[in-house]
C-alpha positions as CSV (number, residue, x, y, z in Angstrom):
1,M,116.4,103.9,150.9
2,K,113.5,102.2,153.1
3,Q,110.1,103.0,151.7
4,T,108.6,103.9,155.0
5,V,111.2,106.9,155.1
6,L,110.4,107.7,151.3
7,R,106.7,107.7,152.1
8,Q,107.2,109.6,155.2
9,Y,108.8,112.5,152.7
10,A,106.4,112.2,150.2
11,R,103.7,112.5,153.0
12,L,105.5,115.6,154.3
13,I,105.6,117.2,150.7
14,A,101.8,116.4,150.1
15,R,100.7,117.6,153.7
16,A,103.3,120.3,155.0
17,G,104.7,121.2,151.9
18,V,101.5,122.2,149.4
19,N,99.1,121.2,152.3
20,I,96.4,120.0,150.1
21,Q,92.8,120.8,150.8
22,K,90.1,118.3,150.2
23,G,88.9,118.4,146.3
24,Q,92.0,120.3,145.0
25,E,94.0,119.6,141.9
26,V,97.5,118.8,142.1
27,I,100.1,119.4,139.5
28,I,103.7,117.3,140.2
29,G,106.7,118.8,137.7
30,C,109.4,116.4,138.0
31,E,112.4,114.6,135.8
32,L,112.5,111.0,135.1
33,D,114.9,110.0,137.9
34,Q,112.4,108.6,140.4
35,P,109.3,107.2,139.3
36,K,108.7,105.3,142.3
37,F,108.9,108.0,144.6
38,V,106.7,110.0,142.0
39,E,104.2,107.0,142.7
40,L,104.6,107.3,146.6
41,L,104.2,110.9,146.0
42,V,100.9,110.9,143.7
43,D,99.5,108.3,146.4
44,E,99.9,110.6,149.0
45,C,98.3,113.6,147.1
46,Y,95.2,111.6,146.9
47,K,95.3,110.3,150.5
48,A,95.8,113.9,151.4
49,G,92.3,114.8,149.7
50,A,93.5,115.6,146.1
51,K,90.7,115.3,143.4
52,K,93.2,114.8,140.5
53,V,97.0,114.4,140.4
54,K,98.7,115.5,136.8
55,V,102.4,114.5,136.5
56,E,104.5,116.4,134.2
57,F,107.7,114.8,133.3
58,E,110.8,116.8,131.9
59,H,113.9,115.4,130.4
60,Q,117.2,117.8,129.8
61,P,118.2,115.6,126.8
62,L,114.7,116.0,125.1
63,E,115.1,120.0,126.0
64,K,118.5,120.2,124.1
65,L,117.0,118.6,121.0
66,H,114.0,120.7,121.2
67,V,116.3,123.9,121.2
68,R,118.5,122.4,118.4
69,H,115.9,121.7,115.8
70,Q,113.1,124.3,116.5
71,T,113.1,127.6,115.3
72,V,112.9,130.4,117.8
73,A,109.3,131.4,116.6
74,T,108.2,127.6,117.1
75,L,109.9,127.4,120.6
76,A,108.2,130.5,121.8
77,K,104.9,130.1,120.4
78,V,102.4,129.3,122.8
79,E,99.3,127.5,121.5
80,E,95.8,127.8,121.9
81,W,95.5,124.8,123.7
82,E,98.2,126.0,125.8
83,K,96.4,129.1,126.7
84,A,93.1,127.2,127.5
85,R,95.5,125.0,130.1
86,L,96.9,128.0,131.6
87,Q,93.3,129.6,132.1
88,H,92.1,126.2,133.7
89,Y,94.9,126.9,136.2
90,V,93.7,130.4,136.9
91,D,90.1,129.0,137.0
92,T,90.9,125.9,139.6
93,L,94.6,127.1,141.5
94,P,96.1,124.0,141.8
95,C,98.7,123.0,143.9
96,R,102.0,122.6,142.4
97,I,105.0,120.2,143.3
98,Y,108.1,120.7,141.7
99,L,110.6,117.8,142.1
100,D,114.1,118.8,141.3
101,S,116.6,116.3,140.4
102,S,118.3,118.0,137.4
103,D,121.9,117.4,136.3
104,P,123.5,120.8,137.1
105,D,125.4,120.5,133.9
106,G,122.5,118.9,131.9
107,L,122.2,121.4,129.4
108,K,125.5,122.3,128.7
109,G,126.2,122.8,124.9
110,I,122.9,124.0,124.5
111,N,122.2,127.4,122.2
112,Q,121.9,129.5,125.4
113,A,121.1,132.7,123.1
114,K,118.5,130.9,120.9
115,M,116.8,129.5,124.2
116,A,116.9,133.0,125.7
117,K,115.4,134.7,122.6
118,A,112.5,132.3,122.8
119,D,111.9,132.8,126.5
120,Q,111.5,136.5,125.9
121,K,109.1,136.3,123.4
122,C,107.0,133.6,125.1
123,Y,106.9,135.3,128.6
124,P,104.9,138.2,127.9
125,I,102.0,135.9,126.3
126,V,102.1,133.8,129.6
127,K,102.6,136.5,132.2
128,P,99.2,137.5,132.5
129,Y,98.1,134.2,133.6
130,W,100.7,134.0,136.3
131,D,99.6,137.4,137.7
132,K,96.4,136.6,137.8
133,M,97.4,133.4,140.3
134,E,100.1,135.3,142.0
135,N,99.6,134.6,145.9
136,K,96.6,132.6,145.5
137,Y,97.8,128.9,145.0
138,Q,100.0,126.6,147.5
139,W,103.4,125.3,145.8
140,C,106.4,123.7,146.9
141,I,109.9,123.0,145.8
142,A,111.4,119.6,146.9
143,A,114.3,117.3,145.6
144,V,114.9,113.7,145.1
145,P,118.4,112.1,143.6
146,G,119.2,112.0,140.1
147,V,122.2,109.8,138.7
148,A,124.0,112.5,137.0
149,W,123.5,115.2,140.2
150,A,124.5,112.3,142.5
151,K,127.5,111.3,140.6
152,K,128.4,115.3,140.6
153,L,128.5,115.3,144.2
154,F,129.9,111.8,144.9
155,P,132.2,111.0,141.9
156,D,134.1,108.5,143.5
157,L,131.1,106.1,144.5
158,P,129.4,103.8,142.1
159,R,126.0,105.2,140.4
160,G,123.6,103.1,143.2
161,K,125.8,104.4,146.2
162,A,126.1,107.8,145.0
163,V,122.1,108.0,144.9
164,E,121.5,106.5,148.0
165,K,124.4,108.8,149.7
166,L,122.3,111.8,147.8
167,W,119.0,110.3,149.3
168,E,120.4,110.5,152.9
169,A,121.6,114.2,152.5
170,I,118.4,115.4,151.2
171,L,116.3,113.4,154.0
172,F,118.3,114.9,156.6
173,T,118.7,118.4,155.6
174,S,114.8,118.3,154.8
175,R,114.3,117.3,158.2
176,A,112.4,114.4,157.2
177,T,114.2,111.5,159.1
178,E,112.1,111.1,162.2
179,D,109.0,113.1,162.6
180,P,109.2,115.6,160.2
181,V,105.9,117.3,160.9
182,A,106.9,118.4,164.3
183,A,110.2,119.0,163.2
184,W,108.9,121.5,160.8
185,E,106.8,123.1,163.5
186,A,109.7,123.9,165.5
187,H,111.6,125.1,162.7
188,N,109.2,127.5,161.4
189,K,108.6,128.8,165.0
190,D,112.3,129.8,164.9
191,L,111.9,131.2,161.8
192,H,109.2,133.2,162.7
193,D,110.4,134.6,165.8
194,R,113.8,135.5,164.0
195,C,111.7,137.3,161.3
196,A,109.5,139.2,164.0
197,Y,112.8,140.4,165.4
198,L,113.9,141.9,162.2
199,N,110.6,143.3,161.3
200,G,110.8,145.1,164.7
201,L,113.8,147.3,164.0
202,G,112.4,149.4,161.5
203,I,115.2,148.4,158.9
204,S,115.9,151.0,156.2
205,E,119.1,149.4,154.5
206,L,121.2,146.2,155.2
207,H,125.3,146.6,154.6
208,Y,127.1,143.3,153.9
209,K,130.9,143.4,154.4
210,G,133.3,140.5,153.7
211,D,136.9,140.0,153.8
212,N,136.7,138.7,150.3
213,G,135.8,142.1,149.0
214,T,132.0,142.3,149.5
215,D,131.0,145.6,150.3
216,L,127.5,146.2,149.4
217,T,124.5,148.4,150.5
218,V,120.9,147.4,149.8
219,G,118.0,149.7,150.8
220,L,114.9,148.2,152.0
221,I,111.2,149.1,151.5
222,P,109.2,150.5,154.6
223,E,106.3,148.7,154.2
224,A,108.1,145.4,153.4
225,E,108.5,142.6,155.9
226,F,110.8,139.7,156.5
227,Q,109.5,136.1,155.9
228,G,110.5,132.6,156.8
229,G,109.3,129.2,156.5
230,I,105.4,128.9,156.3
231,E,103.6,131.1,153.9
232,T,100.0,131.7,153.8
233,S,98.0,132.2,150.3
234,L,95.2,134.6,149.5
235,Q,92.8,131.6,149.9
236,G,94.1,131.5,153.6
237,I,95.9,128.1,153.3
238,S,99.2,127.7,154.8
239,F,101.8,126.0,153.0
240,N,105.7,125.6,153.1
241,P,107.0,126.7,149.2
242,N,110.8,125.2,149.8
243,I,111.7,122.1,151.5
244,P,114.4,122.6,152.8
245,S,114.1,126.0,154.0
246,E,116.5,128.0,156.2
247,E,116.1,131.6,155.1
248,C,114.5,134.8,156.7
249,F,114.0,136.9,153.3
250,T,112.6,140.0,152.2
251,S,112.3,142.1,148.9
252,P,114.4,144.8,149.0
253,M,113.8,148.7,147.1
254,R,114.2,148.3,143.6
255,G,117.0,150.9,142.6
256,K,118.5,150.9,146.1
257,A,121.9,148.9,145.9
258,E,125.6,150.2,145.7
259,G,128.8,148.6,145.8
260,I,130.0,145.1,144.9
261,V,129.4,141.6,146.1
262,Y,131.2,138.3,145.1
263,A,129.4,135.1,145.0
264,T,130.9,132.0,147.2
265,K,129.2,129.3,145.6
266,P,128.6,128.3,142.0
267,L,125.2,129.4,140.6
268,S,123.4,126.8,138.2
269,Y,121.4,128.8,135.7
270,Q,119.9,127.1,132.5
271,G,121.6,123.7,133.1
272,E,125.1,125.3,133.2
273,L,127.3,126.6,136.0
274,I,128.2,130.2,136.5
275,E,131.6,130.0,138.8
276,N,133.7,132.4,140.8
277,F,131.4,135.4,139.9
278,S,131.1,139.1,141.3
279,I,128.5,141.6,140.5
280,R,128.8,145.5,140.9
281,F,125.7,147.7,141.5
282,E,125.0,151.5,140.7
283,N,121.6,152.8,141.4
284,G,120.3,149.4,142.3
285,K,121.2,147.8,139.0
286,A,124.1,145.4,137.9
287,V,126.1,147.6,135.8
288,E,129.4,145.0,135.6
289,V,129.5,141.2,136.2
290,K,132.6,139.0,136.0
291,A,133.0,135.4,136.3
292,E,135.7,133.0,135.9
293,K,133.1,130.3,134.1
294,N,130.4,131.2,131.9
295,Q,130.8,135.1,131.8
296,A,128.5,135.5,128.6
297,L,125.9,133.4,130.5
298,L,126.0,135.7,133.4
299,E,125.8,138.6,131.1
300,Q,122.7,137.2,129.2
301,M,121.2,136.5,132.8
302,I,121.1,139.9,133.6
303,A,120.1,141.3,130.2
304,M,116.6,139.2,129.8
305,D,114.7,142.0,130.7
306,E,114.8,145.4,132.3
307,G,114.3,144.1,135.6
308,A,117.0,141.0,135.5
309,A,119.7,143.4,136.6
310,Y,117.8,144.6,139.7
311,L,117.6,142.5,143.1
312,G,114.4,141.0,144.0
313,E,115.6,139.4,147.2
314,C,117.7,139.5,150.1
315,A,117.8,136.5,152.2
316,L,119.6,135.8,155.5
317,V,121.0,132.3,156.5
318,P,123.6,131.3,159.0
319,V,126.7,129.0,158.0
320,N,125.6,126.8,160.6
321,S,122.4,125.7,159.0
322,P,122.2,122.0,158.8
323,I,122.8,122.2,154.8
324,S,126.0,124.1,155.3
325,E,127.2,121.9,158.4
326,S,126.8,118.8,156.0
327,G,129.6,120.1,154.2
328,L,128.4,119.5,150.8
329,L,128.3,121.8,147.8
330,F,125.0,120.7,146.4
331,Y,125.4,122.6,143.1
332,Q,121.8,123.0,143.2
333,T,119.9,126.4,144.3
334,L,117.1,125.0,146.6
335,F,119.9,123.5,148.7
336,D,123.0,126.0,148.4
337,E,120.7,129.0,149.0
338,N,119.8,127.4,152.2
339,A,123.4,126.9,153.4
340,A,124.4,130.8,153.1
341,C,122.9,134.3,152.8
342,H,122.1,135.0,149.4
343,L,120.5,137.6,146.9
344,A,118.3,137.1,143.7
345,L,118.4,139.2,141.0
346,G,114.9,139.5,139.3
347,M,111.3,139.3,140.6
348,G,110.7,140.4,143.7
349,F,107.9,138.9,146.2
350,T,104.8,141.2,146.4
351,N,103.6,139.2,149.5
352,T,106.3,140.6,151.6
353,I,104.2,144.1,151.5
354,R,102.6,144.5,154.7
355,G,99.0,144.2,153.9
356,F,99.6,142.8,150.3
357,E,96.3,141.2,150.6
358,N,94.4,144.4,150.1
359,K,96.9,145.8,147.3
360,T,97.1,144.8,143.5
361,L,100.1,143.4,142.0
362,E,100.9,146.8,140.3
363,E,100.3,148.8,143.8
364,C,103.2,146.5,145.6
365,R,105.5,147.1,142.5
366,A,105.0,150.8,142.5
367,M,106.2,150.8,146.3
368,G,109.5,149.1,145.2
369,I,109.2,145.5,144.3
370,N,111.0,144.6,141.3
371,D,109.2,142.8,138.4
372,S,111.0,140.5,135.8
373,M,110.7,137.3,134.1
374,E,113.9,136.0,136.0
375,H,114.2,135.3,139.9
376,N,118.0,134.0,140.1
377,D,119.2,133.2,143.5
378,F,123.1,133.6,144.2
379,M,125.0,132.6,147.3
380,I,127.3,135.2,149.1
381,G,127.2,134.1,152.6
382,Y,130.6,132.5,154.2
383,E,132.7,132.7,157.4
384,G,133.7,136.2,156.8
385,L,130.5,138.2,156.2
386,D,129.2,140.6,158.4
387,I,125.8,142.0,157.9
388,D,124.5,145.5,159.7
389,A,121.1,146.9,159.7
390,V,120.8,150.6,159.6
391,T,117.6,151.6,160.8
392,R,115.2,154.3,160.1
393,D,115.7,156.0,163.5
394,G,119.4,156.2,162.6
395,R,120.9,153.1,164.7
396,T,123.5,150.5,163.2
397,V,122.3,147.0,164.5
398,P,124.6,143.8,163.7
399,I,122.8,141.2,162.2
400,F,125.4,138.7,161.2
401,R,128.9,138.5,162.5
402,R,131.3,136.1,160.9
403,G,128.3,134.4,158.8
404,K,126.3,133.7,161.9
405,W,123.3,135.5,163.2
406,A,124.3,138.2,166.0
407,F,121.2,137.8,167.8
């Protein structure tokens, strides 16, 4: 891939993604797959005004070794220096960039139950720090190719050509091939206009109906709004949290979901794929799950804490989005969730509440925003999905027909 194109992509992430302000610190989390691109990104962060850029590398084989050899207590322990680091983040609110290139099957064979127990013990310790940072800092998730991920998508190509092909797909769907800044300004306007229409309807519930068996009704929070694309932190700084992004989303009312929904794409969870699954809801809670592959992992996912079995997000994405039209199944949530309507189990977004900046997290959650250590998007959209909105004044308004916007 041409260096000029990659630098343009790095500049998009630094400036339109997290929108670094002069003097801010930046933290980049990434795998070991694209060190040269990471160099470009660090350079662009400094050029955007960053005071300090820290790169935190991860590696799935090392994670498997840690889980194999450490006890649950050791895995879960949060050292004092780690707490001090979290407090530093609370005090300085660094921008956070997540570059995903992980192998969708990269943690296959890991002791999932052991890892889950460690996460459950660790989370209550780190949660207060993250709550203090909620909605206050800029963040962006983007992607670069990993060899294993590329070979998953293009198994018949040699490694180098598979990586190049994945680069092409990432850059195209991220609107990073020509004038990225102008492309994102136009795209954000379209998402803003669609959200404005949805917010003007006064929706009380969404009804999902598909010829694959999906029949689900989800209640919405009266004070919640649909959002999409660009967001603004409590510091007044705009940023794009997902590159790419095609969704108009909101957080539904905890406890208001009835019916069954069928996933239309695999879910990558904890480095393994859950495939061909369904979830049945009663009184808002996932009470029954079935999966052809990794059923036990799906059951573990919804049992991580009390909120993990409740919905935290409803997102609307048409089947004619650029990602969907690419014809690729990415096996990666950032892309696959932007190819199809999706739901998320777990934590909701407090910033979807109108006037959230004048409310505490506890007040937003008391209004119906779900709280959990989990947030797991799963895809339900396809050409056979219809969605109707039932409004607070009793109207039924078509939102999606055959997987596409109905307005």
